[in-house]
C-alpha positions as CSV (number, residue, x, y, z in Angstrom):
1,M,114.0,101.7,89.5
2,S,112.2,104.7,90.5
3,K,111.2,105.4,94.2
4,V,107.4,105.0,93.2
5,T,107.9,101.9,91.2
6,S,110.2,100.1,94.1
7,Q,106.7,100.3,96.1
8,F,105.1,97.5,94.1
9,Q,107.9,94.9,94.2
10,A,107.6,92.2,95.5
11,D,109.4,93.4,98.8
12,G,108.5,96.7,98.5
13,V,106.3,98.5,101.2
14,L,103.1,97.9,99.8
15,A,103.5,93.8,100.2
16,R,105.0,94.5,103.5
17,T,101.9,96.6,104.6
18,L,99.0,95.6,102.6
19,Q,97.5,91.9,102.9
20,G,96.9,90.2,99.6
21,F,99.1,92.7,97.5
22,R,100.5,91.2,94.8
23,P,103.0,92.6,92.1
24,R,101.3,93.6,88.6
25,A,103.4,94.5,85.9
26,A,100.5,97.0,84.6
27,Q,100.2,98.5,87.1
28,S,103.8,99.1,88.4
29,E,103.7,100.8,84.5
30,M,100.8,103.0,85.3
31,A,102.7,104.4,88.3
32,A,105.5,105.1,86.5
33,A,103.7,107.1,83.8
34,V,102.0,109.1,86.6
35,E,105.4,109.7,88.2
36,R,106.7,111.3,85.4
37,A,103.3,113.4,84.1
38,L,103.6,114.9,88.1
39,V,107.2,115.9,87.4
40,K,107.1,117.0,83.8
41,K,103.1,118.9,84.9
42,S,101.9,117.1,81.8
43,Q,98.8,115.5,80.5
44,L,98.4,111.6,80.8
45,V,95.4,109.3,79.6
46,V,95.2,106.1,80.7
47,E,92.6,103.0,80.2
48,A,93.5,100.6,83.1
49,E,91.3,97.6,82.9
50,T,89.8,95.7,85.8
51,G,92.2,94.2,87.8
52,T,95.1,96.6,87.0
53,G,94.9,98.1,90.4
54,K,94.7,101.7,89.0
55,T,93.8,103.3,92.6
56,F,97.2,102.3,94.1
57,A,98.6,103.0,90.7
58,Y,98.1,106.8,91.0
59,L,97.7,107.1,94.6
60,V,101.5,105.8,95.4
61,P,102.7,108.3,93.0
62,V,100.6,111.2,94.3
63,L,101.7,110.3,97.9
64,L,105.2,110.3,97.4
65,D,105.1,113.9,95.4
66,D,105.7,117.0,97.4
67,G,102.6,118.9,95.5
68,K,98.9,119.7,96.2
69,A,97.1,117.3,94.8
70,I,93.1,116.8,93.9
71,I,91.5,113.4,93.4
72,S,88.3,113.7,91.7
73,T,85.9,110.4,91.4
74,G,83.0,109.7,89.2
75,T,80.3,109.3,92.3
76,K,79.8,109.9,96.2
77,A,80.2,106.7,96.9
78,L,83.7,106.0,95.0
79,Q,84.5,109.1,96.7
80,E,84.2,107.4,100.3
81,Q,85.6,104.2,99.2
82,L,89.0,106.2,98.3
83,Y,88.8,108.2,101.4
84,H,87.7,105.7,104.2
85,R,89.2,102.7,102.6
86,D,92.2,102.9,99.8
87,L,93.9,105.9,101.3
88,P,93.9,105.2,105.0
89,A,96.7,102.3,104.7
90,L,98.7,103.4,101.7
91,R,99.1,107.2,103.4
92,D,100.2,105.3,106.8
93,A,103.0,103.4,104.9
94,L,104.2,105.8,102.6
95,A,103.7,109.5,103.6
96,P,102.0,109.6,107.4
97,K,102.8,113.2,107.8
98,K,100.1,114.2,104.8
99,M,97.3,115.6,105.8
100,V,94.0,114.4,103.3
101,A,90.8,115.9,103.3
102,L,87.4,114.7,101.7
103,L,85.1,117.3,100.6
104,K,81.6,117.3,99.1
105,G,79.0,119.6,97.5
106,R,76.9,122.1,99.6
107,A,74.2,119.9,99.5
108,N,75.7,117.1,101.9
109,Y,76.1,119.3,104.7
110,L,73.9,120.6,107.2
111,C,72.8,124.1,107.3
112,L,72.9,125.6,111.1
113,H,70.6,128.8,109.7
114,R,68.5,126.9,107.7
115,M,67.9,124.2,110.1
116,N,67.0,126.7,112.9
117,Q,64.8,128.8,110.2
118,A,62.9,125.2,109.7
119,V,62.6,124.9,113.4
120,A,61.1,128.3,113.8
121,H,58.4,127.7,111.1
122,S,57.9,124.1,112.0
123,G,54.2,124.5,112.8
124,E,53.7,125.2,109.2
125,M,55.1,121.3,108.2
126,S,53.4,118.5,107.8
127,K,53.6,115.5,110.6
128,E,56.2,113.3,108.7
129,L,58.4,116.5,108.0
130,Q,58.1,117.6,111.5
131,G,59.3,113.9,112.2
132,Q,62.3,114.2,110.3
133,L,63.5,117.6,111.5
134,V,63.4,116.3,115.2
135,E,65.7,113.6,114.1
136,V,67.9,116.0,112.5
137,R,67.9,118.2,115.4
138,K,68.7,114.8,117.7
139,W,71.9,114.1,114.7
140,A,72.9,117.6,115.1
141,Q,73.9,117.7,118.7
142,R,75.9,114.8,117.6
143,T,78.0,114.9,114.4
144,D,81.3,116.0,114.1
145,D,81.5,117.0,109.9
146,G,78.2,118.2,109.5
147,D,77.5,115.3,106.5
148,V,73.9,114.8,106.3
149,G,74.8,111.3,104.7
150,T,75.5,109.8,107.8
151,I,71.7,110.3,109.2
152,N,70.9,106.8,108.9
153,I,67.6,107.0,110.4
154,L,66.8,109.0,107.2
155,Q,66.5,107.9,103.7
156,E,69.1,109.5,101.1
157,D,65.7,111.4,99.6
158,A,64.1,112.4,102.6
159,A,61.9,115.4,102.0
160,I,63.8,117.6,104.9
161,L,67.0,117.6,103.5
162,P,66.8,120.7,100.9
163,T,65.2,122.5,104.4
164,V,68.4,121.6,106.4
165,T,70.8,122.1,103.6
166,S,71.9,125.2,101.3
167,T,72.1,125.4,97.9
168,V,74.3,128.3,96.0
169,D,71.3,130.5,95.7
170,N,70.3,130.9,99.5
171,C,73.6,130.5,101.1
172,L,73.8,134.1,103.1
173,G,78.0,133.5,102.9
174,R,80.1,135.6,105.2
175,D,76.8,137.5,106.3
176,C,75.1,134.2,107.8
177,P,74.8,134.7,111.8
178,D,75.9,131.3,112.1
179,Y,79.2,131.2,109.5
180,D,81.6,130.9,112.2
181,D,80.0,127.2,113.0
182,C,79.4,126.3,109.6
183,Y,80.4,122.9,108.6
184,L,80.6,123.5,104.8
185,V,83.2,126.6,105.5
186,K,85.0,124.2,108.1
187,A,85.3,121.4,105.4
188,R,86.7,123.8,102.9
189,K,88.9,125.1,105.3
190,R,90.3,121.5,106.0
191,A,90.6,121.2,102.2
192,M,92.6,124.4,101.2
193,D,95.3,123.0,104.3
194,A,95.0,119.5,103.3
195,D,98.0,118.2,100.6
196,L,95.4,115.7,99.1
197,V,91.9,116.6,98.6
198,V,89.3,114.1,97.5
199,V,86.1,115.2,95.5
200,N,83.9,114.4,92.9
201,H,83.7,115.4,89.1
202,H,80.4,117.5,89.9
203,L,82.3,119.5,92.8
204,F,85.1,119.7,90.8
205,F,83.8,121.4,87.9
206,A,81.5,123.7,90.1
207,D,84.6,124.9,91.4
208,M,86.1,125.4,87.7
209,A,83.3,127.1,86.5
210,L,83.1,129.4,89.7
211,K,79.5,128.6,90.1
212,D,79.9,127.7,93.8
213,V,80.9,131.2,95.1
214,G,83.3,131.3,97.7
215,F,85.2,128.2,96.4
216,G,86.6,129.1,93.6
217,E,90.0,129.0,94.8
218,L,90.8,125.1,95.4
219,V,91.6,124.1,91.9
220,P,93.8,126.8,90.9
221,Q,96.1,126.0,94.1
222,A,96.6,122.3,93.1
223,D,99.9,121.2,91.5
224,A,98.2,118.0,90.2
225,V,94.5,116.6,89.5
226,I,94.0,112.7,88.9
227,F,90.4,112.0,87.4
228,D,89.3,108.9,87.8
229,E,86.2,107.2,86.3
230,A,87.2,110.0,83.6
231,H,84.9,108.7,81.3
232,Q,82.1,110.3,82.6
233,L,83.6,114.3,82.5
234,P,82.5,115.6,78.6
235,D,78.8,115.1,80.0
236,I,79.6,116.6,83.4
237,A,81.7,119.2,82.2
238,S,78.9,120.5,79.4
239,Q,76.5,120.4,82.2
240,Y,78.5,123.0,84.2
241,F,79.6,125.1,81.5
242,G,76.2,125.7,80.4
243,E,73.3,126.8,82.3
244,A,69.8,125.9,84.0
245,V,66.4,127.0,85.7
246,S,64.1,124.7,87.4
247,S,60.9,125.2,88.9
248,R,61.7,123.7,92.0
249,Q,64.6,126.5,92.3
250,L,61.9,129.0,91.8
251,Q,59.3,127.1,93.9
252,E,61.8,127.0,96.7
253,L,62.7,131.2,96.8
254,A,59.0,131.6,97.0
255,H,58.3,129.4,99.6
256,E,61.4,130.9,101.6
257,L,59.9,134.3,101.1
258,K,56.6,133.3,102.5
259,V,58.7,131.8,105.7
260,L,60.0,135.2,105.9
261,Y,56.6,136.9,105.7
262,L,55.4,134.8,109.0
263,T,58.1,135.2,110.8
264,E,60.4,138.1,110.0
265,L,58.5,140.3,108.0
266,K,54.6,140.5,109.4
267,D,54.1,143.9,107.7
268,L,55.4,143.1,104.5
269,R,51.9,141.8,103.2
270,Q,52.7,142.2,99.4
271,L,56.0,139.8,99.8
272,D,53.2,136.8,100.7
273,K,51.5,137.7,97.8
274,A,54.1,138.2,95.3
275,A,55.6,134.5,96.2
276,D,51.4,133.0,95.7
277,K,51.0,134.8,92.4
278,L,54.8,133.1,91.5
279,L,53.7,129.5,92.7
280,G,50.6,129.6,91.1
281,S,52.3,130.5,87.2
282,L,54.6,127.6,88.4
283,N,52.0,125.3,88.7
284,D,50.4,126.2,85.2
285,W,53.7,126.1,83.9
286,R,54.4,122.6,84.7
287,L,50.6,121.7,83.2
288,V,51.8,123.0,79.7
289,F,54.2,119.6,79.4
290,P,53.1,116.1,78.8
291,K,52.1,114.5,82.5
292,D,54.4,111.8,82.1
293,P,58.4,112.5,83.1
294,M,60.1,113.5,79.6
295,R,63.1,115.3,78.1
296,G,62.3,117.1,75.1
297,N,63.8,119.4,72.8
298,W,63.3,123.2,74.2
299,R,64.0,124.9,70.9
300,Q,60.8,123.2,69.4
301,F,58.3,122.6,72.0
302,S,59.1,127.0,73.1
303,Q,57.7,127.6,69.8
304,Q,53.9,126.4,70.9
305,P,51.7,129.6,71.8
306,A,50.3,127.8,75.3
307,V,54.3,127.3,76.3
308,R,55.1,130.9,75.5
309,L,52.1,132.4,77.3
310,A,52.7,130.2,80.3
311,A,56.6,131.2,80.1
312,D,55.6,134.9,79.9
313,V,53.8,135.1,82.8
314,V,56.2,133.5,84.8
315,A,58.5,135.7,83.9
316,E,55.6,138.7,85.0
317,H,55.3,137.0,88.5
318,L,59.1,136.8,88.9
319,T,59.7,140.3,88.3
320,F,57.0,141.6,90.5
321,L,58.7,139.3,93.1
322,R,61.8,141.0,92.5
323,E,60.5,144.7,93.0
324,V,58.8,143.6,96.0
325,C,62.0,142.3,97.6
326,K,63.9,145.7,96.1
327,S,61.3,147.9,97.7
328,A,62.0,146.0,101.2
329,L,66.4,145.9,100.7
330,G,68.3,146.3,103.9
331,R,66.1,144.9,106.1
332,N,67.0,141.5,106.5
333,Q,69.7,139.5,105.2
334,D,67.4,136.5,104.0
335,L,65.4,138.9,102.0
336,D,68.6,140.7,100.5
337,N,69.6,137.3,99.0
338,A,66.3,136.7,97.6
339,Y,66.4,139.9,95.8
340,E,70.1,138.8,94.0
341,R,68.3,135.3,93.5
342,C,65.3,136.7,91.9
343,V,67.6,139.3,89.8
344,Q,69.8,136.0,88.3
345,F,66.6,133.6,87.9
346,L,64.9,136.3,85.7
347,H,68.2,136.8,83.6
348,K,68.4,132.9,83.3
349,W,64.8,132.8,82.4
350,E,64.8,135.4,80.0
351,Q,67.9,133.9,78.5
352,L,66.7,130.3,78.1
353,Q,63.6,131.8,76.6
354,D,66.0,133.0,73.4
355,V,66.6,129.7,71.7
356,S,68.0,131.2,68.4
357,R,71.7,130.9,69.7
358,T,73.7,128.3,68.3
359,G,76.4,126.2,69.6
360,Y,74.4,125.2,72.3
361,S,71.7,122.5,72.6
362,F,68.4,124.0,74.4
363,W,66.2,120.9,76.3
364,F,63.8,120.3,79.0
365,E,63.3,117.5,81.6
366,T,60.0,116.8,83.7
367,T,59.7,115.2,87.1
368,A,55.5,114.6,87.9
369,R,55.7,118.1,89.8
370,Q,58.9,120.0,87.8
371,V,60.1,121.2,84.9
372,T,64.0,122.1,84.3
373,L,65.3,124.2,81.0
374,H,68.8,123.5,80.0
375,Q,71.3,125.2,77.9
376,T,74.1,122.9,77.0
377,P,77.4,124.1,74.9
378,L,77.7,121.2,71.9
379,S,81.4,121.1,72.9
380,V,83.6,122.1,76.1
381,A,86.7,121.1,74.2
382,E,87.6,124.8,73.6
383,K,86.6,125.9,77.3
384,F,88.3,123.0,79.1
385,G,91.1,122.4,77.0
386,G,92.1,125.9,77.0
387,Y,92.3,125.6,80.8
388,L,94.4,123.0,80.7
389,E,96.7,124.7,78.3
390,R,97.0,127.8,80.7
391,S,97.4,125.6,83.9
392,E,100.9,124.8,85.4
393,M,99.4,121.6,87.0
394,A,99.8,117.6,86.2
395,W,96.9,116.0,84.8
396,V,95.9,112.7,84.8
397,F,92.8,110.9,83.5
398,T,92.2,107.3,84.1
399,S,89.1,104.8,83.7
400,A,88.2,100.9,82.4
401,T,86.8,102.6,79.6
402,L,88.1,105.7,77.8
403,A,89.5,104.1,74.7
404,V,87.6,102.5,71.4
405,G,89.8,99.9,70.4
406,E,92.8,101.3,71.3
407,D,91.8,104.7,70.0
408,F,91.1,107.8,72.6
409,R,90.5,110.3,70.1
410,H,86.8,110.0,71.0
411,F,87.9,111.2,74.8
412,T,90.3,113.5,74.5
413,E,89.0,115.7,71.3
414,Q,85.8,116.0,73.3
415,L,87.5,117.6,76.1
416,G,90.4,119.6,74.2
417,I,93.2,117.4,75.6
418,N,95.7,118.0,72.6
419,H,99.1,117.2,74.3
420,A,98.6,114.2,76.6
421,K,100.4,110.8,76.5
422,T,98.4,107.8,76.2
423,L,98.6,104.6,77.6
424,C,96.0,101.1,77.5
425,L,96.7,98.5,79.7
426,A,95.3,95.1,79.6
427,S,93.5,93.3,82.6
428,P,96.0,90.5,84.1
429,F,92.9,88.3,84.2
430,N,92.6,85.5,82.0
431,F,89.0,86.1,80.2
432,A,89.4,83.3,78.2
433,E,89.2,80.8,81.4
434,Q,87.2,82.7,83.6
435,A,84.4,84.1,81.4
436,L,82.2,83.3,78.7
437,L,80.6,85.7,76.2
438,C,77.3,84.3,74.7
439,L,75.0,85.9,72.0
440,P,72.1,83.7,71.5
441,R,70.9,83.0,68.2
442,Y,67.3,83.4,66.8
443,L,66.4,86.2,69.0
444,P,63.7,88.9,67.6
445,Q,65.4,92.4,67.3
446,P,65.4,95.1,70.0
447,H,62.4,97.0,69.0
448,E,60.6,94.4,68.1
449,R,57.1,93.0,70.3
450,G,58.3,89.5,71.0
451,M,61.3,90.8,72.6
452,P,60.4,91.0,76.1
453,A,58.9,87.7,76.4
454,T,61.9,86.1,74.8
455,L,64.5,88.1,77.3
456,L,62.1,87.3,80.4
457,E,62.9,83.6,78.8
458,I,66.7,83.8,79.1
459,V,66.2,85.2,82.4
460,E,64.4,82.3,83.9
461,Q,66.8,79.8,82.1
462,V,69.7,81.7,83.7
463,I,68.5,81.4,87.2
464,E,67.2,78.1,87.0
465,H,70.9,77.2,86.3
466,N,72.4,79.4,88.5
467,Q,70.6,78.5,91.3
468,S,73.7,79.3,93.7
469,G,74.9,82.4,92.5
470,G,74.1,86.0,91.2
471,T,72.6,87.5,88.4
472,F,72.6,90.9,87.1
473,V,69.6,92.1,84.4
474,L,71.0,95.6,82.8
475,F,68.7,97.1,80.7
476,T,68.9,100.4,78.8
477,S,65.3,101.6,79.7
478,H,63.3,102.1,82.6
479,R,60.1,100.7,80.4
480,M,61.6,97.3,79.9
481,L,62.9,97.2,83.6
482,Q,59.6,97.3,85.4
483,M,57.7,95.4,82.4
484,I,60.6,92.1,83.4
485,A,60.2,93.1,86.9
486,K,56.6,92.7,87.1
487,Q,56.2,89.4,85.4
488,L,59.3,87.9,87.0
489,E,58.5,88.5,90.5
490,H,55.7,85.9,89.9
491,K,57.8,83.3,88.0
492,T,60.9,82.8,90.4
493,D,61.1,82.6,94.4
494,R,64.6,83.8,94.5
495,P,65.5,87.2,96.0
496,L,64.4,89.9,93.4
497,F,66.3,93.5,93.8
498,V,64.7,96.1,91.3
499,Q,66.3,99.7,91.1
500,G,64.1,102.3,92.7
501,S,62.8,100.0,95.4
502,T,65.4,101.3,98.0
503,S,69.0,103.2,97.4
504,K,71.5,101.8,95.2
505,R,74.0,101.6,98.2
506,E,71.4,99.4,100.5
507,L,70.1,97.5,97.1
508,L,73.5,96.4,96.5
509,Q,74.1,95.3,100.3
510,Q,71.1,93.2,100.2
511,F,72.1,91.5,97.0
512,I,75.4,90.5,98.0
513,A,74.2,89.3,101.4
514,A,71.7,87.1,99.6
515,G,74.4,85.4,97.7
516,N,71.7,84.4,94.6
517,G,70.2,87.5,94.0
518,V,68.8,89.0,91.1
519,L,69.0,92.3,90.5
520,L,67.5,94.4,87.8
521,G,68.9,97.7,87.2
522,T,69.6,100.6,84.1
523,A,72.5,103.2,83.9
524,S,73.5,103.4,87.3
525,F,74.3,100.0,87.7
526,W,76.2,99.8,84.3
527,E,79.0,101.2,86.3
528,G,81.0,101.7,89.5
529,V,79.4,98.7,91.0
530,D,82.4,96.0,92.4
531,V,80.3,92.3,93.2
532,R,83.4,89.9,93.7
533,G,82.6,86.0,94.0
534,D,80.0,83.6,93.5
535,A,77.5,86.7,94.4
536,L,78.0,87.6,90.7
537,R,77.8,85.1,88.2
538,C,76.1,86.4,85.4
539,V,75.5,89.8,83.7
540,I,72.6,90.0,81.2
541,I,72.3,92.8,78.9
542,D,69.3,93.6,77.3
543,K,70.6,95.2,74.5
544,L,73.5,97.5,73.1
545,P,73.2,100.8,75.0
546,F,72.9,103.3,72.0
547,A,71.8,106.6,73.2
548,S,68.1,107.6,73.0
549,P,67.4,109.4,69.8
550,D,64.7,111.3,71.1
551,D,67.6,112.7,73.8
552,P,67.8,116.4,73.0
553,L,71.6,117.0,73.5
554,L,72.3,113.7,71.3
555,Q,70.3,115.2,68.7
556,A,71.9,118.5,68.6
557,R,75.3,116.8,68.8
558,V,74.0,115.0,65.8
559,E,73.1,117.9,63.9
560,D,76.4,119.3,64.8
561,C,78.3,116.6,63.0
562,R,76.1,116.8,60.1
563,L,76.7,120.8,59.6
564,R,80.6,120.0,59.8
565,G,80.2,117.0,57.3
566,V,80.8,114.6,60.0
567,D,79.5,111.2,60.2
568,P,77.4,111.6,63.5
569,F,76.9,107.9,64.2
570,A,80.6,107.1,63.8
571,Q,81.7,110.5,66.0
572,V,79.2,110.3,68.7
573,Q,76.5,107.5,68.6
574,L,78.9,104.5,68.5
575,P,82.0,105.4,70.5
576,Q,79.7,106.4,73.2
577,A,77.7,103.1,73.2
578,I,80.5,101.1,73.1
579,I,82.4,102.4,76.2
580,A,78.7,102.2,78.0
581,L,78.6,98.2,77.1
582,K,82.7,97.7,78.1
583,Q,81.1,99.5,81.8
584,G,78.2,97.3,81.8
585,A,80.4,94.3,81.0
586,G,83.0,94.8,83.2
587,R,80.4,94.2,86.2
588,L,81.2,90.2,85.3
589,I,84.9,89.5,86.7
590,R,86.2,91.6,89.2
591,D,89.0,89.6,90.8
592,A,91.4,86.7,89.7
593,D,89.1,83.7,91.0
594,D,86.3,85.1,89.6
595,R,84.2,83.1,86.7
596,G,80.5,83.4,84.9
597,V,78.6,84.1,82.1
598,L,78.1,87.5,79.9
599,I,75.0,87.1,77.9
600,V,73.8,90.3,75.4
601,C,70.8,90.0,73.7
602,D,71.2,91.9,70.5
603,Q,71.5,90.7,67.3
604,R,72.8,93.2,66.0
605,L,76.3,92.4,67.5
606,V,76.4,90.1,64.5
607,T,74.4,91.3,62.0
608,K,75.5,94.8,61.9
609,P,79.0,95.9,60.5
610,Y,79.8,97.9,63.5
611,G,79.2,95.0,65.9
612,G,82.8,93.8,65.3
613,V,84.0,97.1,66.7
614,F,81.7,96.5,70.0
615,L,83.2,92.9,69.9
616,Q,87.2,93.9,69.7
617,S,86.3,96.5,72.7
618,L,85.2,93.8,74.9
619,P,87.7,91.4,77.1
620,A,88.8,88.5,75.5
621,M,86.3,85.7,76.6
622,R,85.3,82.9,75.0
623,R,82.2,83.0,72.6
624,T,79.1,81.1,71.9
625,R,76.0,81.6,70.0
626,D,74.5,78.9,71.8
627,L,72.7,79.7,74.6
628,T,72.9,76.1,76.0
629,V,76.7,76.1,76.1
630,A,76.4,79.2,78.5
631,L,73.8,77.5,80.9
632,E,76.1,74.3,80.8
633,F,78.9,76.8,81.6
634,L,76.9,78.0,84.8
635,D,76.3,74.5,85.7
636,T,79.7,73.5,85.9
637,L,80.1,76.6,88.4
638,E,77.7,75.3,90.6
639,N,79.2,72.2,90.5
640,S,82.5,73.2,91.3
641,E,81.7,74.6,94.5
């Protein structure tokens, strides 16, 4: 028995120090595999289903290893949970001398220079922004780490935050007058000195792609990298190995230069004029796109004469702004930085107008006010896989959902992971006793007009039979969510929680506190949500989570498969949907004592040949086609209280 696996025994350190710890064979097996990967500097891919205890299974070997490790999680919420909840007790028990650090992206840290700039021209702000700035300044007097997420009085998306934080584009680096007091610099220094650093996937790839200037040295220093929630990696990696320019970035640049004119460069009237010209052309640019927010194929959309003309005008005014900045170089550090950004933005803008290049998906997305152009590589396997090959590190990839059946190729081929050991660990939960899967008979097809009314009726019946327990209704589209939410609020007096009404964290806290609430959510609630006990007894999924056929990145990958003579449905669409359904289903049973019902309202699970592949990938729950049986199961849970 190794030093690592001995910690997981009934008489081990974990059992003695962690309340409620119980030995689990799968957890010990995963820990041993992680230990071997760390020693051999090899690659390991592990699917560890719910209840395996994968967090401890990788933390224990990492804490007992001598090298420096990076642990990357899927979201900031998981990052904080790992750092504040899971790591402290384990570190104290196993490696009290190890230094541990939490590192977030730069947008999470107060920028003192930009806050002071904002104060200097606060007279130009609205009353609302002025009020928010006052709260930020009060908080700045007492914060130790500058993490703006701890400003509890402000909403997560408060309008002032972009004004008092920095981006890669507007950061002055070592030239900043507040460099020595910079919270981001201090956080990075702690990360460089630490033995174990907790980051998130976006931050990891920003570093690896060397986009975040001055931070590209963290990853090469590590001896091991552990990715939790690794199923998210292919899409996130694609974003960072691609290029994007948003009208918001250009608007922020123009507004910053207008502020410079008003405060530091009052004699440079042309700067204000050039910034106004750019802002005007960006407003016109938004108007050539449809009014409603959307995603679309930029290759096709860019061929319209009005679109090409608007893009040319933006480029013309950005060029003019660049020349005005160039004429005043050396007068002000912020202006010098703005000139560099003009040059970079202009290069990217021109690059994104050339849509004839192959190997990329060119797409756009819009909000009410913004447009972002994207160039995303169809595959990151060569780039990421090459990095793995050249590195002398251990690489561990784990999630509850990586395999289709027990086949990992869909995941490993996307990332170019060619030499990994793979391990598939089943959940220790007794799903046959704890859960019931219902695929109701006689449902309309997902696209048919009668489906919303049928879904609403099922939700109403579930709520009626699940009086003292909570219900999740998970949707594949915001449109269906809003349609059901609007009708449901008039049909139930139960606490109703709708995604978008407040932050995800707040919504979950309220849902758990209610005990018998109904939560309606889309993509972000399909994964990374841990609700235990009676607070969640039923999960309803509206339909199989196939990606929208209008998604431009999916369209490009489908076309690429066809060119290679590969079936795009089997290669791309089906595996993605299976993994997404496994994530959604995984919300239901989170503990050995949990019991509940999963209802999937999609006839294709039983009428299409691929339905069997979905069902094989789900936990081994009892199954029924009779909704009445599912409702009776909920009744037994009510009566057993």
